[in-house]
Backbone as CSV, one residue per row, in Angstrom:
resi,resn,N_x,N_y,N_z,CA_x,CA_y,CA_z,C_x,C_y,C_z
1,UNK,62.862,123.918,92.451,63.120,123.364,93.384,63.825,121.941,93.181
2,UNK,64.015,121.065,92.561,65.001,119.943,92.331,66.295,120.744,92.400
3,UNK,66.349,121.784,91.994,68.019,121.855,91.677,68.322,122.545,92.831
4,UNK,67.603,123.144,93.646,67.807,123.302,95.441,67.937,122.113,95.837
5,UNK,67.246,121.148,95.654,67.649,119.801,96.384,68.873,119.294,96.049
6,UNK,68.889,119.468,94.934,70.655,118.839,94.358,71.550,119.086,94.846
7,UNK,71.781,120.659,95.046,72.478,121.386,95.484,72.584,121.361,96.992
8,UNK,71.831,121.226,98.034,71.745,120.727,99.140,72.174,119.202,99.326
9,UNK,71.674,118.528,98.743,72.411,117.222,98.673,73.544,116.510,98.562
10,UNK,74.456,117.795,97.562,75.253,117.383,96.967,76.484,118.248,98.155
11,UNK,75.984,119.369,98.763,76.917,120.114,99.718,78.026,119.073,100.801
12,UNK,77.696,117.628,100.999,78.188,117.085,101.789,79.764,116.708,100.975
13,UNK,79.815,116.520,99.680,80.729,116.015,98.915,81.824,117.268,98.524
14,UNK,81.003,118.673,99.072,81.853,119.694,98.809,82.919,119.538,100.296
15,UNK,83.243,118.924,100.725,84.272,118.856,102.191,85.202,118.020,101.534
16,UNK,85.419,117.291,100.638,86.323,116.365,100.123,87.425,117.322,99.825
17,UNK,88.795,117.111,99.485,89.736,117.905,99.094,90.744,117.066,97.909
18,UNK,90.494,117.691,97.351,91.750,118.093,96.167,92.549,119.407,95.826
19,UNK,93.300,119.228,95.986,94.040,120.803,95.699,95.018,121.203,96.162
20,UNK,95.242,122.651,96.179,96.369,123.125,96.873,96.137,122.694,98.992
21,UNK,97.686,123.033,99.294,97.251,123.448,100.794,96.457,124.305,101.177
22,UNK,95.816,123.875,102.808,95.192,124.756,103.582,95.000,125.011,104.703
23,UNK,95.220,125.949,105.309,95.294,125.897,106.483,94.462,125.242,107.764
24,UNK,95.206,124.198,108.445,94.133,123.754,109.305,94.603,124.374,111.082
25,UNK,95.293,125.325,110.923,95.507,125.909,112.309,96.262,126.883,111.589
26,UNK,95.661,128.512,112.420,96.265,129.873,111.769,96.719,130.814,113.288
27,UNK,98.049,131.276,113.201,98.749,131.729,114.244,98.226,131.429,115.644
28,UNK,98.319,130.492,115.769,98.102,130.149,117.177,99.448,130.470,118.006
29,UNK,99.104,130.867,119.288,99.975,131.468,120.080,100.190,130.034,121.026
30,UNK,101.550,129.468,121.128,101.834,128.511,122.113,103.217,128.353,122.881
31,UNK,103.167,128.649,124.077,104.374,129.089,124.438,105.416,130.085,123.826
32,UNK,106.627,130.203,123.498,107.288,131.042,123.034,107.197,131.191,121.560
33,UNK,106.016,130.561,120.645,105.963,130.549,118.960,104.533,130.607,118.690
34,UNK,104.477,131.288,117.738,103.187,131.421,116.921,103.145,130.615,115.799
35,UNK,102.672,129.962,115.713,102.262,128.597,114.854,101.001,128.568,113.724
36,UNK,101.791,128.495,112.700,100.180,127.772,111.809,100.707,126.726,111.220
37,UNK,99.692,125.672,110.893,100.109,124.640,110.357,99.014,124.554,108.866
38,UNK,99.783,124.249,107.794,98.875,124.109,106.599,99.164,122.472,106.033
39,UNK,98.082,121.969,105.445,98.028,120.681,105.309,97.217,120.724,103.738
40,UNK,97.588,119.524,103.119,97.324,118.614,101.784,96.866,117.414,101.722
41,UNK,95.795,117.153,102.955,95.662,115.580,103.466,95.406,114.608,102.192
42,UNK,95.873,114.264,101.478,95.571,113.383,100.920,96.166,111.666,101.147
43,UNK,95.338,110.469,101.254,95.489,109.314,101.665,95.718,108.553,100.210
44,UNK,96.537,107.293,100.946,97.075,106.538,99.842,96.835,105.151,100.189
45,UNK,96.522,104.188,99.099,96.746,102.801,99.526,98.279,102.350,99.335
46,UNK,99.165,102.878,98.655,100.238,102.285,98.121,101.378,102.896,99.675
47,UNK,100.976,103.424,100.326,101.948,103.595,101.348,103.005,104.800,101.090
48,UNK,102.615,105.029,100.209,103.438,106.424,99.901,103.156,107.719,101.323
49,UNK,103.897,108.758,101.153,103.540,109.920,102.103,103.013,111.021,101.515
50,UNK,102.070,110.451,101.379,101.128,112.021,100.379,100.443,112.952,101.531
51,UNK,100.810,112.512,102.490,99.878,113.606,103.588,100.803,114.651,103.613
52,UNK,100.585,115.735,103.363,101.615,116.577,103.070,101.344,117.783,104.168
53,UNK,102.453,118.508,105.373,102.095,119.445,106.439,103.788,120.546,106.407
54,UNK,102.679,121.517,106.430,103.757,122.523,106.182,103.628,123.393,108.104
55,UNK,104.756,123.695,108.123,104.410,124.462,109.796,104.983,125.701,109.428
56,UNK,104.577,126.496,110.139,104.944,128.163,109.927,105.072,128.375,111.165
57,UNK,106.513,129.229,111.505,106.881,128.977,113.082,107.323,130.556,112.997
58,UNK,107.316,131.418,114.038,107.730,132.615,114.311,108.011,132.676,115.385
59,UNK,108.653,133.476,116.288,108.417,134.070,117.847,107.681,134.843,118.206
60,UNK,106.887,134.139,118.718,105.391,135.037,119.594,105.496,136.785,119.709
61,UNK,106.670,137.122,120.199,107.093,138.376,120.448,108.078,138.940,119.565
62,UNK,107.698,138.395,118.356,108.447,138.789,117.065,109.678,138.464,117.199
63,UNK,110.681,138.821,116.000,112.079,138.743,115.634,112.474,137.321,115.002
64,UNK,113.455,137.340,114.710,114.139,136.183,114.195,114.300,135.041,115.084
65,UNK,113.488,133.914,114.244,113.594,132.357,114.946,114.995,131.500,115.013
66,UNK,115.632,131.613,116.244,116.581,131.065,116.582,116.860,129.421,115.625
67,UNK,118.281,129.703,115.248,118.593,128.419,115.015,118.629,127.318,115.848
68,UNK,118.285,126.141,115.144,118.199,125.073,116.270,116.707,124.620,116.525
69,UNK,115.762,125.482,115.978,114.582,125.284,115.873,113.889,124.360,115.039
70,UNK,113.138,123.234,115.640,112.362,122.256,114.700,111.236,121.708,115.403
71,UNK,110.699,121.626,114.324,109.426,120.660,114.621,108.798,119.073,114.105
72,UNK,108.173,119.156,115.152,107.620,117.406,114.790,106.131,117.466,114.604
73,UNK,105.799,116.583,113.434,104.342,116.470,113.097,104.190,114.866,113.177
74,UNK,103.050,114.952,114.272,102.538,113.691,114.666,100.667,113.654,113.948
75,UNK,100.825,112.598,113.595,99.177,112.303,112.984,98.827,111.095,114.058
76,UNK,97.426,111.048,114.205,96.798,109.644,114.553,95.580,109.494,114.146
77,UNK,94.929,108.772,113.426,93.718,108.101,113.183,92.605,108.517,114.340
78,UNK,91.438,108.963,113.915,90.584,108.897,115.255,89.603,107.821,115.347
79,UNK,90.508,106.700,115.281,89.600,105.594,115.516,90.375,104.523,116.989
80,UNK,89.526,104.145,117.610,90.115,103.855,118.953,91.265,102.878,118.712
81,UNK,92.565,102.538,119.537,93.643,101.929,118.906,94.659,102.285,117.829
82,UNK,94.379,103.292,116.938,95.337,103.612,115.878,96.362,104.213,116.457
83,UNK,97.401,103.707,115.414,99.013,104.120,116.132,99.307,105.561,115.586
84,UNK,99.764,106.154,116.664,100.666,107.742,116.159,101.641,107.751,115.183
85,UNK,101.525,108.118,114.280,103.134,108.055,113.217,103.426,109.366,113.527
86,UNK,104.590,109.945,113.912,105.500,110.855,113.791,106.538,110.929,112.825
87,UNK,106.874,112.191,112.678,107.715,112.420,111.125,108.911,114.144,111.561
88,UNK,109.752,114.089,111.324,110.126,115.293,111.680,110.422,116.410,110.304
89,UNK,109.917,117.629,110.953,109.326,118.821,109.671,111.175,119.348,108.957
90,UNK,111.215,118.976,107.846,112.281,119.729,107.469,112.479,120.875,106.705
91,UNK,113.454,122.113,107.151,113.467,123.165,106.200,112.775,123.266,104.951
92,UNK,112.295,124.339,104.842,111.618,124.801,103.048,112.889,125.530,102.670
93,UNK,113.636,125.544,101.907,114.629,126.347,101.384,115.680,126.543,102.189
94,UNK,116.242,125.775,103.078,117.011,126.200,104.374,116.419,127.774,105.380
95,UNK,114.730,127.635,105.275,114.231,128.687,106.024,113.724,127.938,107.260
96,UNK,114.657,128.146,108.425,113.762,127.163,109.835,112.133,127.901,109.978
97,UNK,111.786,129.006,109.461,110.287,129.479,109.888,109.517,128.836,108.866
98,UNK,109.953,127.959,107.683,108.934,127.391,107.186,109.918,125.800,107.056
99,UNK,108.844,124.902,107.664,109.419,123.635,107.820,108.138,122.639,107.044
100,UNK,108.417,121.378,107.026,107.698,120.769,106.080,107.729,119.079,106.085
101,UNK,106.605,118.305,106.454,106.874,117.026,106.654,105.605,116.083,105.986
102,UNK,106.177,114.879,105.380,105.361,114.357,104.390,104.890,112.950,105.374
103,UNK,103.800,112.374,105.760,103.501,111.304,106.247,102.541,110.603,105.825
104,UNK,102.077,109.383,106.147,101.295,108.428,105.436,100.175,108.470,106.221
105,UNK,98.986,108.701,105.155,97.748,108.632,105.520,96.734,107.660,104.907
106,UNK,96.732,106.244,105.631,96.507,105.435,104.878,95.164,105.007,104.617
107,UNK,94.286,105.904,105.213,93.355,105.288,104.964,91.947,107.344,104.997
108,UNK,90.655,107.050,104.485,90.001,108.083,104.545,89.839,108.327,105.879
109,UNK,89.207,109.613,106.123,89.052,109.697,107.537,89.384,110.891,108.437
110,UNK,88.759,111.076,109.764,89.505,112.284,110.431,90.688,111.618,111.019
111,UNK,91.510,112.712,110.875,92.745,112.307,111.692,93.176,113.417,112.443
112,UNK,94.233,113.155,113.618,94.743,114.087,114.930,95.575,114.683,114.442
113,UNK,96.098,115.885,114.573,97.458,116.480,114.320,97.824,116.931,115.156
114,UNK,99.226,116.507,115.650,99.788,117.477,116.729,101.544,117.702,116.210
115,UNK,101.875,119.368,116.232,103.310,119.532,116.615,103.755,120.224,117.039
116,UNK,104.631,119.529,117.444,105.592,120.022,118.877,106.723,120.883,118.205
117,UNK,107.340,121.523,118.699,108.298,122.749,118.299,108.950,122.452,119.419
118,UNK,110.684,122.552,118.893,111.293,122.560,120.555,112.663,123.140,119.394
119,UNK,113.070,124.284,120.600,114.248,124.738,120.444,114.998,125.804,121.277
120,UNK,115.879,126.341,121.168,116.275,127.638,121.857,115.287,128.357,122.743
121,UNK,114.216,128.890,122.283,113.145,129.294,123.095,112.494,128.553,124.004
122,UNK,112.321,127.426,123.769,111.934,126.322,124.750,110.519,125.285,123.803
123,UNK,109.932,124.486,124.358,108.899,123.718,123.629,107.656,123.803,123.694
124,UNK,106.948,123.524,122.721,105.281,124.627,122.780,104.859,122.569,121.848
125,UNK,103.374,123.117,122.060,102.566,121.787,121.035,101.435,122.100,120.907
126,UNK,100.941,122.225,119.733,99.473,122.521,119.203,99.001,121.203,118.487
127,UNK,97.708,121.290,118.207,96.972,120.112,118.034,96.015,120.903,117.038
128,UNK,95.643,120.233,116.276,94.344,120.398,115.353,93.683,118.867,114.501
129,UNK,92.719,119.315,113.492,92.653,118.056,113.063,92.091,118.084,111.291
130,UNK,92.395,116.543,111.148,92.109,117.294,109.620,91.508,115.853,108.702
131,UNK,90.602,116.183,107.713,90.542,115.148,107.684,90.609,114.501,105.994
132,UNK,91.376,113.538,106.083,91.950,112.977,104.856,91.105,112.076,103.925
133,UNK,91.526,112.927,102.593,91.017,111.608,100.962,91.684,111.794,100.174
134,UNK,91.222,110.714,99.431,92.082,110.368,98.204,91.617,111.405,97.458
135,UNK,93.093,111.353,96.767,93.529,112.497,95.511,92.386,112.114,94.429
136,UNK,91.380,113.097,94.180,90.491,112.937,93.347,90.618,113.082,91.776
137,UNK,91.343,113.222,91.599,91.932,112.739,89.903,91.831,111.527,89.444
138,UNK,90.967,111.203,88.629,91.154,109.846,87.994,92.370,109.526,87.297
139,UNK,92.326,108.178,87.363,93.817,106.906,87.125,93.549,107.272,85.259
140,UNK,94.947,107.559,84.850,94.702,107.306,83.627,93.800,106.469,82.778
141,UNK,93.726,105.300,83.260,92.678,104.123,82.299,91.348,104.838,82.632
142,UNK,90.898,105.633,83.518,90.051,105.943,83.426,89.013,106.927,82.433
143,UNK,90.296,107.673,81.905,90.273,108.661,80.879,89.664,107.627,79.554
144,UNK,90.237,106.580,79.311,89.294,105.580,78.391,87.672,105.449,78.472
145,UNK,87.803,105.061,79.676,86.464,104.342,80.423,85.509,105.748,80.316
146,UNK,85.910,107.237,80.170,85.071,107.849,80.155,84.968,108.771,79.219
147,UNK,85.841,108.254,78.364,85.683,108.687,76.534,84.968,107.749,75.721
148,UNK,84.963,106.622,76.470,84.482,105.545,75.524,83.018,105.709,74.983
149,UNK,82.064,106.344,75.552,80.605,106.504,75.099,80.819,107.411,73.731
150,UNK,81.439,108.536,74.003,81.712,109.405,73.285,82.311,108.644,71.681
151,UNK,83.170,108.209,71.903,84.007,107.437,70.518,82.496,106.630,70.195
152,UNK,82.012,105.916,70.620,80.953,105.074,70.241,79.846,105.688,69.634
153,UNK,79.504,106.993,70.094,78.402,107.329,69.709,79.029,108.473,67.831
154,UNK,80.451,108.646,68.224,80.934,109.444,67.132,80.729,108.063,65.926
155,UNK,81.280,106.912,66.459,81.295,105.645,65.180,79.918,105.666,64.942
156,UNK,79.012,105.573,65.473,77.607,105.406,65.168,77.451,105.841,63.994
157,UNK,77.642,107.123,64.463,77.433,108.679,63.857,77.800,108.485,62.586
158,UNK,79.360,108.313,62.311,79.769,108.449,61.119,79.078,107.192,60.132
159,UNK,79.100,106.052,60.871,78.528,104.754,60.084,76.735,105.037,59.486
160,UNK,76.175,106.059,60.273,75.074,106.490,59.874,75.383,107.108,58.421
161,UNK,75.981,108.373,58.432,76.372,109.185,57.389,76.855,108.554,56.600
162,UNK,77.661,107.112,56.138,78.238,106.551,55.315,76.528,106.181,54.869
163,UNK,76.311,105.503,55.365,74.851,104.745,54.525,74.309,105.677,54.311
164,UNK,73.878,106.680,54.848,73.104,107.812,53.807,73.529,108.005,52.966
165,UNK,74.803,108.305,52.672,75.641,108.609,51.240,75.272,107.359,50.231
166,UNK,75.502,106.424,50.778,75.144,104.985,49.684,74.176,105.004,49.407
167,UNK,73.238,105.100,50.229,71.730,104.955,49.580,71.189,106.302,48.896
168,UNK,71.905,107.258,49.029,71.316,108.548,48.203,72.195,108.551,46.975
169,UNK,73.324,107.746,46.968,74.188,107.724,45.211,73.742,106.748,44.444
């Protein structure tokens, strides 16, 4: 029973994200476009653009996406008075059906994401939400902190073995 309680209590931690991008919007038809958004929403304190967004586009009726189609990705924290940050998505490998934008997510929490697509077929906007988290990989100095107890136990064990050898000799 205690193990079940531990699993239930830790379920909230499973919402944190550390890993590959995941879809926050899949195959939404908006105007003349079929739009999907994938995200790797890492927050940073150093001002680097670690919030990554991939926009996958196709015409709603099928066929090829015309040249000149572009997407703008906007984010806004879900707190009153938060500014909206917008970036132009760039084609991935010169393929306009896959576009990428990196934006600064300056804190953990929920962000609204809006993608506006404009091109020869017309304009469309879709919205989604994403929860930004700090990347969960520890800093290199933390490896020293985590390994220190094991090194100390190993040192004490070797010291005990040396002492036993001296008393038996």
